[in-house]
C-alpha positions as CSV (number, residue, x, y, z in Angstrom):
1,M,0.2,0.1,-0.1
2,E,1.4,3.3,-1.0
3,E,2.1,5.6,2.1
4,F,-0.6,8.3,2.8
5,D,0.6,11.5,0.9
6,D,-0.1,14.9,2.6
7,N,2.4,16.7,0.0
8,Y,0.2,16.3,-3.0
9,F,-0.9,20.0,-2.2
10,S,1.0,22.8,-0.6
11,D,0.2,22.7,3.2
12,S,-1.9,26.1,2.4
13,D,-4.0,24.3,-0.3
14,L,-4.3,21.2,1.6
15,N,-5.6,23.2,4.5
16,S,-8.0,25.2,2.5
17,L,-9.3,21.7,1.2
18,V,-10.0,20.3,4.4
19,N,-11.7,23.1,5.8
20,R,-13.8,23.6,3.3
21,F,-15.0,19.9,3.3
22,E,-15.3,20.2,7.3
23,R,-17.7,23.3,6.5
24,M,-19.8,21.3,4.1
25,I,-20.3,18.6,6.5
26,E,-20.9,21.1,9.3
27,D,-23.3,23.0,7.4
28,G,-25.1,20.0,5.7
29,S,-24.1,21.8,2.2
30,S,-23.0,20.4,-1.0
31,A,-19.8,20.9,-3.1
32,Y,-18.2,19.3,-6.0
33,Y,-14.7,17.5,-5.8
34,E,-12.4,16.6,-8.4
35,V,-11.2,12.7,-8.0
36,D,-7.7,14.1,-7.0
37,D,-9.3,16.4,-4.1
38,L,-11.1,13.4,-2.7
39,E,-8.0,11.2,-2.7
40,S,-6.1,14.0,-0.9
41,L,-9.0,14.2,1.6
42,L,-9.1,10.4,2.2
43,D,-5.2,10.5,2.6
44,H,-5.1,13.2,4.9
45,F,-8.1,12.1,7.2
46,M,-6.7,8.4,7.2
47,M,-3.1,9.7,8.2
48,H,-4.7,11.5,11.0
49,Q,-6.9,8.8,11.9
50,R,-10.0,10.7,11.4
51,L,-11.8,7.8,10.0
52,E,-15.6,9.3,10.6
53,L,-14.7,12.2,8.3
54,A,-12.8,9.7,6.0
55,F,-16.0,7.9,5.5
56,K,-17.8,11.1,4.8
57,V,-15.4,11.6,1.9
58,V,-16.3,8.1,0.4
59,E,-20.0,9.0,0.4
60,T,-19.0,12.0,-1.4
61,A,-17.2,10.0,-3.7
62,H,-20.1,7.6,-4.3
63,A,-22.1,10.4,-5.2
64,Q,-19.9,12.3,-7.2
65,H,-17.5,9.8,-9.1
66,P,-19.5,6.2,-8.4
67,A,-17.3,4.6,-11.3
68,N,-13.8,5.9,-10.2
69,R,-11.9,2.8,-9.5
70,Q,-8.8,4.5,-7.9
71,L,-11.4,5.8,-5.3
72,T,-12.6,2.3,-4.7
73,I,-9.3,1.1,-4.0
74,K,-8.8,4.2,-1.5
75,E,-12.1,2.9,0.3
76,A,-10.8,-0.4,0.3
77,E,-7.6,1.1,2.5
78,L,-10.1,2.9,4.8
79,L,-12.2,-0.2,5.3
80,S,-8.8,-2.2,6.1
81,L,-8.0,0.8,8.7
82,S,-11.3,0.2,10.4
83,D,-10.5,-3.3,10.9
84,K,-13.0,-4.3,7.9
85,H,-10.3,-6.3,6.2
86,N,-12.9,-8.9,4.4
87,E,-15.2,-6.4,3.4
88,A,-11.9,-4.4,1.9
89,L,-10.7,-7.4,-0.1
90,T,-14.5,-7.8,-1.3
91,L,-14.2,-4.5,-2.8
92,L,-10.8,-4.8,-4.4
93,G,-12.5,-8.1,-5.7
94,E,-14.9,-6.0,-7.6
95,V,-12.6,-3.9,-9.7
96,E,-9.5,-6.5,-10.0
97,V,-10.0,-7.3,-13.5
98,F,-10.0,-3.6,-14.3
99,E,-7.2,-2.8,-12.3
100,H,-4.7,-6.0,-12.8
101,F,-2.1,-3.5,-14.3
102,N,-2.4,-0.9,-11.5
103,P,0.4,-1.3,-8.9
104,D,-1.5,0.8,-6.1
105,F,-4.2,-2.0,-6.6
106,H,-1.8,-4.9,-5.9
107,M,0.0,-3.1,-3.1
108,T,-3.2,-2.3,-1.3
109,K,-4.3,-5.6,-1.4
110,A,-1.0,-6.9,-0.1
111,S,-1.3,-4.6,2.7
112,I,-4.8,-5.9,3.6
113,L,-3.6,-9.7,3.4
114,S,-0.8,-8.5,5.5
115,Q,-2.8,-7.4,8.1
116,C,-4.9,-10.7,7.9
117,G,-1.5,-12.6,8.5
118,K,-1.7,-14.1,4.8
119,Y,1.9,-12.9,4.3
120,E,2.6,-15.4,1.4
121,K,-0.4,-14.1,-0.7
122,A,0.8,-10.6,0.0
123,I,4.1,-11.4,-1.3
124,R,2.6,-12.8,-4.6
125,C,0.7,-9.3,-4.9
126,L,3.6,-7.3,-4.3
127,H,5.3,-9.2,-7.1
128,Q,2.4,-8.5,-9.4
129,A,2.8,-4.7,-8.3
130,L,6.6,-4.7,-9.1
131,E,5.7,-6.2,-12.7
132,C,3.3,-3.1,-13.2
133,S,5.2,-0.6,-11.4
134,V,7.9,1.7,-13.6
135,A,8.3,4.4,-10.5
136,E,9.2,3.9,-7.0
137,P,10.1,0.1,-7.2
138,D,12.3,0.6,-3.8
139,V,8.9,1.1,-2.1
140,I,7.8,-2.3,-3.2
141,Y,11.1,-3.9,-2.4
142,M,10.9,-2.5,1.2
143,N,7.2,-3.9,1.7
144,L,8.5,-7.4,0.1
145,A,11.1,-7.2,2.8
146,I,8.9,-6.6,5.5
147,E,6.6,-9.4,4.5
148,H,9.3,-11.8,4.2
149,Q,10.5,-10.6,7.6
150,N,6.7,-11.7,8.9
151,L,7.7,-15.2,7.7
152,E,11.0,-14.8,9.4
153,Q,13.0,-15.3,5.9
154,Y,15.5,-13.1,7.0
155,K,17.9,-13.8,4.0
156,E,15.0,-12.9,1.5
157,A,14.4,-9.9,3.3
158,T,17.8,-8.7,3.3
159,D,18.0,-9.4,-0.6
160,F,14.8,-6.9,-1.3
161,L,16.3,-4.5,1.2
162,L,19.6,-4.4,-0.7
163,E,17.8,-3.8,-4.1
164,A,15.7,-0.9,-2.4
165,L,19.1,0.6,-1.4
166,K,20.5,-0.1,-5.0
167,I,17.6,2.3,-6.2
168,N,17.8,4.5,-3.4
169,P,20.9,4.7,-1.2
170,N,19.6,7.1,0.9
171,N,16.6,5.3,1.9
172,E,16.8,5.4,5.8
173,D,13.8,3.0,6.4
174,A,15.7,0.5,4.3
175,I,18.8,1.1,6.1
176,Y,17.1,0.3,9.6
177,E,15.0,-2.7,8.3
178,L,18.4,-3.9,7.2
179,A,20.0,-3.5,10.7
180,Y,17.1,-5.3,12.1
181,C,17.8,-8.4,9.9
182,F,21.4,-8.7,10.8
183,E,20.7,-8.1,14.4
184,L,17.9,-10.8,14.4
185,T,20.3,-13.0,12.8
186,K,23.5,-12.0,14.5
187,N,25.0,-11.7,11.1
188,Y,27.2,-8.7,12.2
189,E,30.2,-9.2,9.7
190,E,27.7,-9.0,6.8
191,A,26.3,-5.9,8.5
192,I,29.7,-4.3,8.4
193,S,30.6,-5.0,4.8
194,T,26.8,-4.0,3.7
195,F,27.2,-0.6,5.3
196,K,30.5,-0.2,4.2
197,R,29.2,-0.5,0.7
198,V,26.5,1.9,1.5
199,I,28.9,4.3,2.7
200,D,31.0,4.1,-0.4
201,K,28.3,5.4,-2.8
202,T,26.8,7.9,0.2
203,P,29.7,8.9,2.2
204,Y,27.8,11.5,4.1
205,N,24.9,8.9,5.0
206,G,24.8,9.3,8.7
207,H,22.3,6.3,9.3
208,A,24.7,4.1,7.5
209,W,27.6,5.1,9.3
210,F,25.5,4.8,12.8
211,N,24.5,1.2,12.1
212,L,28.2,0.5,11.0
213,G,29.1,1.8,14.2
214,A,26.5,-0.5,16.1
215,A,27.5,-3.4,14.3
216,Y,31.2,-2.8,15.4
217,Q,29.9,-2.6,18.8
218,A,27.9,-5.7,18.7
219,L,31.1,-7.5,17.8
220,G,33.3,-5.7,20.6
221,E,35.3,-3.8,18.0
222,F,34.8,-0.9,20.3
223,E,37.5,1.6,18.5
224,K,36.0,1.1,15.4
225,A,32.6,1.7,16.6
226,L,33.7,5.1,18.4
227,T,35.3,6.2,14.7
228,A,31.8,5.3,13.2
229,F,30.0,7.3,15.7
230,D,32.4,10.2,15.5
231,Y,31.6,10.1,11.7
232,V,27.8,10.2,12.3
233,I,28.3,13.4,14.8
234,L,30.4,15.1,12.3
235,I,27.8,14.6,9.6
236,D,24.9,15.6,11.8
237,E,25.5,17.0,15.3
238,A,21.7,16.6,16.3
239,F,21.9,13.0,15.9
240,H,21.0,11.9,19.3
241,A,21.4,8.4,19.1
242,A,25.1,8.7,17.9
243,Y,25.9,10.6,21.4
244,F,23.9,7.8,23.1
245,N,25.5,4.8,21.7
246,K,29.2,6.3,21.7
247,A,29.0,7.0,25.4
248,N,27.8,3.1,25.8
249,V,31.0,2.4,24.2
250,L,33.0,4.4,26.3
251,V,31.5,2.5,29.4
252,R,32.6,-0.8,28.0
253,L,36.1,0.5,27.4
254,E,35.8,1.9,31.3
255,R,36.3,5.4,30.0
256,H,33.5,6.6,32.5
257,A,34.5,10.1,32.8
258,D,34.1,10.6,28.9
259,A,31.1,8.7,28.7
260,I,29.6,11.0,31.6
261,E,30.4,13.9,29.2
262,L,28.5,12.4,26.0
263,Y,25.6,11.2,28.0
264,K,25.2,14.8,29.2
265,K,25.3,15.9,25.7
266,A,22.7,13.5,24.8
267,L,20.5,15.1,27.7
268,A,20.2,18.4,25.4
269,F,17.9,16.3,23.0
270,D,15.3,15.5,25.9
271,I,15.0,11.8,24.7
272,L,15.7,9.1,27.1
273,D,16.2,11.6,29.8
274,S,15.3,8.7,32.8
275,L,17.5,6.2,31.2
276,I,20.5,8.8,30.5
277,Y,20.5,10.3,34.0
278,F,20.6,6.5,35.5
279,Y,23.6,5.9,33.1
280,I,25.3,8.9,34.4
281,G,24.8,7.8,38.0
282,D,26.0,4.2,36.9
283,C,29.4,6.0,35.5
284,Y,30.0,8.3,38.5
285,D,29.1,5.1,40.8
286,H,32.1,3.2,38.8
287,I,34.6,6.0,39.3
288,G,33.7,6.1,43.0
289,D,31.7,9.6,43.0
290,F,28.9,8.4,45.0
291,K,27.6,11.8,45.6
292,N,27.2,12.7,42.1
293,A,26.0,9.3,41.4
294,L,23.1,9.6,43.8
295,V,22.5,13.1,42.4
296,H,21.5,11.5,39.1
297,F,19.9,8.4,39.8
298,E,17.8,10.7,41.8
299,K,17.0,12.9,38.5
300,S,16.2,9.7,37.1
301,L,13.7,8.8,39.4
302,K,12.2,12.3,39.3
303,K,11.8,11.6,35.4
304,D,10.5,8.1,35.9
305,E,9.7,6.9,39.7
306,T,8.7,3.5,38.6
307,M,12.6,2.6,37.3
308,A,13.3,0.1,39.5
309,E,17.1,-0.2,38.5
310,A,17.2,3.6,39.4
311,W,16.1,2.8,43.1
312,I,18.7,0.1,43.4
313,G,21.6,2.7,42.1
314,A,20.6,5.0,44.8
315,S,20.5,2.6,47.5
316,S,24.0,1.5,46.4
317,A,25.3,5.2,46.6
318,L,23.4,5.6,49.8
319,D,25.2,2.6,51.5
320,E,28.5,4.0,50.2
321,L,27.7,7.3,51.7
322,K,26.8,5.6,55.2
323,R,23.2,6.3,54.8
324,E,22.0,3.0,55.9
325,L,18.3,3.4,56.8
326,E,17.7,5.0,53.4
327,A,19.6,2.7,51.4
328,L,17.5,-0.1,52.8
329,E,14.5,1.9,51.9
330,Y,15.4,2.3,48.6
331,A,16.0,-1.1,47.7
332,K,12.8,-2.1,49.1
333,K,11.1,0.2,46.8
334,A,13.0,-1.3,43.8
335,L,11.6,-4.7,44.9
336,Q,7.9,-3.4,45.5
337,L,8.4,-2.2,41.6
338,D,9.9,-5.2,40.4
339,P,9.2,-8.2,43.2
340,E,10.3,-11.2,40.9
341,N,13.8,-9.8,40.6
342,G,16.2,-12.4,42.2
343,D,19.1,-9.8,41.8
344,Y,17.5,-7.1,43.5
345,H,16.6,-9.6,46.5
346,C,20.4,-10.6,46.7
347,F,21.2,-7.0,46.5
348,L,19.1,-6.3,49.5
349,A,20.3,-9.5,51.5
350,G,23.9,-8.1,51.2
351,L,22.7,-5.0,52.7
352,Q,20.7,-6.6,55.4
353,M,24.0,-8.6,56.1
354,K,26.3,-5.7,56.3
355,Y,24.1,-4.2,58.7
356,D,23.6,-7.0,60.9
357,L,20.0,-8.0,60.0
358,L,21.0,-11.4,59.9
359,I,17.5,-13.4,59.9
360,E,16.2,-10.5,57.2
361,S,19.1,-11.3,55.1
362,A,18.6,-15.2,55.1
363,E,14.9,-14.5,54.0
364,S,16.1,-12.2,51.1
365,F,18.6,-14.9,49.8
366,E,15.9,-17.6,50.1
367,K,13.5,-15.1,48.1
368,A,16.5,-14.5,45.4
369,I,16.9,-18.3,45.0
370,A,13.1,-18.6,44.4
371,N,13.4,-16.0,41.9
372,G,15.9,-17.5,39.9
373,Y,19.1,-15.9,41.1
374,L,21.5,-18.9,41.3
375,H,24.9,-17.0,40.8
376,E,28.2,-18.1,42.7
377,D,28.1,-14.8,44.6
378,L,24.7,-15.7,46.4
379,W,26.1,-19.3,47.6
380,E,29.3,-17.8,48.8
381,D,27.6,-14.9,50.7
382,Y,24.6,-17.1,51.8
383,T,26.9,-19.6,53.3
384,Q,29.3,-16.8,55.1
385,L,25.8,-15.5,56.6
386,S,24.9,-18.9,57.7
387,L,28.3,-19.5,59.2
388,S,28.4,-16.2,61.0
389,M,25.0,-17.0,62.6
390,K,26.5,-20.4,63.6
391,N,23.7,-21.9,61.9
392,Y,25.5,-25.3,60.4
393,D,22.2,-26.8,59.5
394,L,21.3,-23.9,57.2
395,A,24.9,-23.4,56.2
396,R,24.7,-27.5,55.0
397,S,21.2,-26.7,53.3
398,V,23.0,-23.6,51.3
399,L,26.2,-25.6,50.4
400,D,24.2,-28.8,49.2
401,R,22.0,-26.4,46.7
402,G,25.3,-24.2,46.0
403,L,27.8,-27.1,45.2
404,T,25.1,-28.7,43.0
405,E,25.2,-25.5,40.9
406,Y,28.8,-25.0,41.1
407,P,30.4,-28.4,42.1
408,S,34.1,-27.1,41.6
409,N,33.9,-23.9,43.5
410,H,36.8,-24.1,45.8
411,L,35.5,-21.5,48.1
412,L,32.1,-23.6,48.8
413,G,34.1,-26.7,49.2
414,L,36.2,-24.9,52.1
415,Y,32.9,-23.8,53.7
416,E,31.7,-27.4,53.5
417,C,34.8,-28.6,55.2
418,I,34.0,-26.1,58.1
419,V,30.5,-27.4,58.6
420,Q,32.0,-31.0,58.7
421,Y,34.4,-30.1,61.1
422,Q,31.5,-28.3,63.2
423,K,29.5,-31.5,62.9
424,G,32.3,-33.7,64.1
425,E,33.4,-35.3,60.5
426,E,36.9,-34.4,60.9
427,E,38.3,-37.1,59.0
428,V,36.3,-36.6,56.2
429,A,36.7,-32.7,56.6
430,F,40.6,-32.9,56.9
431,E,40.9,-34.8,53.7
432,K,38.9,-32.3,51.9
433,L,40.7,-29.5,53.2
434,V,44.0,-31.0,52.3
435,E,42.9,-31.5,48.5
436,L,41.5,-27.9,48.6
437,L,44.9,-26.2,49.9
438,I,47.0,-28.1,47.8
439,Q,45.2,-26.1,44.8
440,E,44.7,-22.9,46.6
441,P,46.7,-22.5,49.8
442,E,45.5,-18.8,50.6
443,L,42.1,-20.4,51.3
444,I,43.8,-21.3,54.8
445,E,43.0,-17.6,56.1
446,E,39.3,-18.0,55.5
447,F,39.3,-21.5,57.1
448,V,40.8,-20.1,60.3
449,M,38.6,-16.9,60.2
450,Y,35.4,-19.2,60.2
451,Y,36.9,-22.0,62.5
452,P,39.2,-20.5,64.7
453,K,39.5,-23.9,66.6
454,A,41.7,-25.0,63.7
455,V,44.9,-23.8,65.2
456,E,44.0,-26.3,68.3
457,S,44.5,-29.2,65.7
458,K,47.9,-30.8,65.2
459,D,47.1,-32.1,61.8
460,I,46.0,-28.8,60.6
461,Q,49.1,-27.1,62.3
462,F,51.1,-29.4,60.4
463,L,49.3,-28.6,57.3
464,I,49.5,-25.0,57.7
465,H,53.6,-25.4,58.4
466,S,53.8,-27.6,55.3
467,L,51.9,-24.9,52.7
468,N,54.2,-22.3,54.7
469,Q,57.6,-24.2,53.7
470,K,56.2,-24.1,50.4
């Protein structure tokens, strides 16, 4: 289907035409309209979703130009916009024999079929449109690409998008649809070669440079990505996404101070403010400037108080600033917004453990596990908590689960030895301890910290002495 075109007339001519038609409807009067005028009115009202007035235009068309088949095609578009797809297809069927060589007919029918989920039939219609059309075949290639995307046939979609770009290398929609296909298929090498070819033809194509940078970014070639984003900014200083993506790359390179400057420039465009403030706060957090981190997390929350990750970021900054009660409050607020986030439960557990809220910490660790957070740090921290509480039954339960997930984790193995010693299973514990300390001798300090009675054991004293000799 062709895009609605509000530019057929100048703005003043179109406004005059629209006002004239609206007055006629309000007054209940009548006036004659040329076919082109009615098409323009239909395009305008459909584009602005004023469908009631669009149907009034159709009534006028029926009265004044009942045999005009181009207006019939426009009426089918309107019916389709009103979710009357079957009526629209029936109406097109009435004129199909006469409009077989009209590309608009086939494109309109393809669009309606696509909305019905009949993508293969839509593709056949678009190929018929291509056979009829001598103008703007890139638009038809674009539509073909989208239908193949609907069928998850990304190779075919890519081929048609490349055909569209051969005709019009500056077709922004084709460039971004190409990037979408490459993203879905993770074919970033082809993305790079493709966008380089586009740039060779149109070296000042900022959108091609941007997507080249995004492809390099996805492959982890960050320096090349930075160069591409720099070219985008040189071509178009108002290209918001280039500042944002370049800042993201700088973060990956751990150049947080430079990233902050870029994020601040991106703020000037008033787009994604809450997210950008959050990223700035995160950068300040990484460089240890917790006051500025908190300021920017708070700014993020003023823009969007439902951003759970900003509450967590602020909680972390408050913790670093020794504002313990507020840190707990903010972490709990994040969990109110995202109660199934295991990462946040684990974060809260860490705070509670740090603030000697040991029972609450254990409850939070269990909630983290229940919500799928099963990383190594959880099992290590939770076991440390259990040992600090001298709750060796809990420690054994945690270790059984943790070692099932991470059987080669030496720290968890060491904690298992401690539990075994506390439970009187000294022989098994000693064998395990020897095996672990041969591999990681430095673990002896952790062992003694959680099991200070170890220094009373002659076997362990001999083991420590042997390790020191090495």
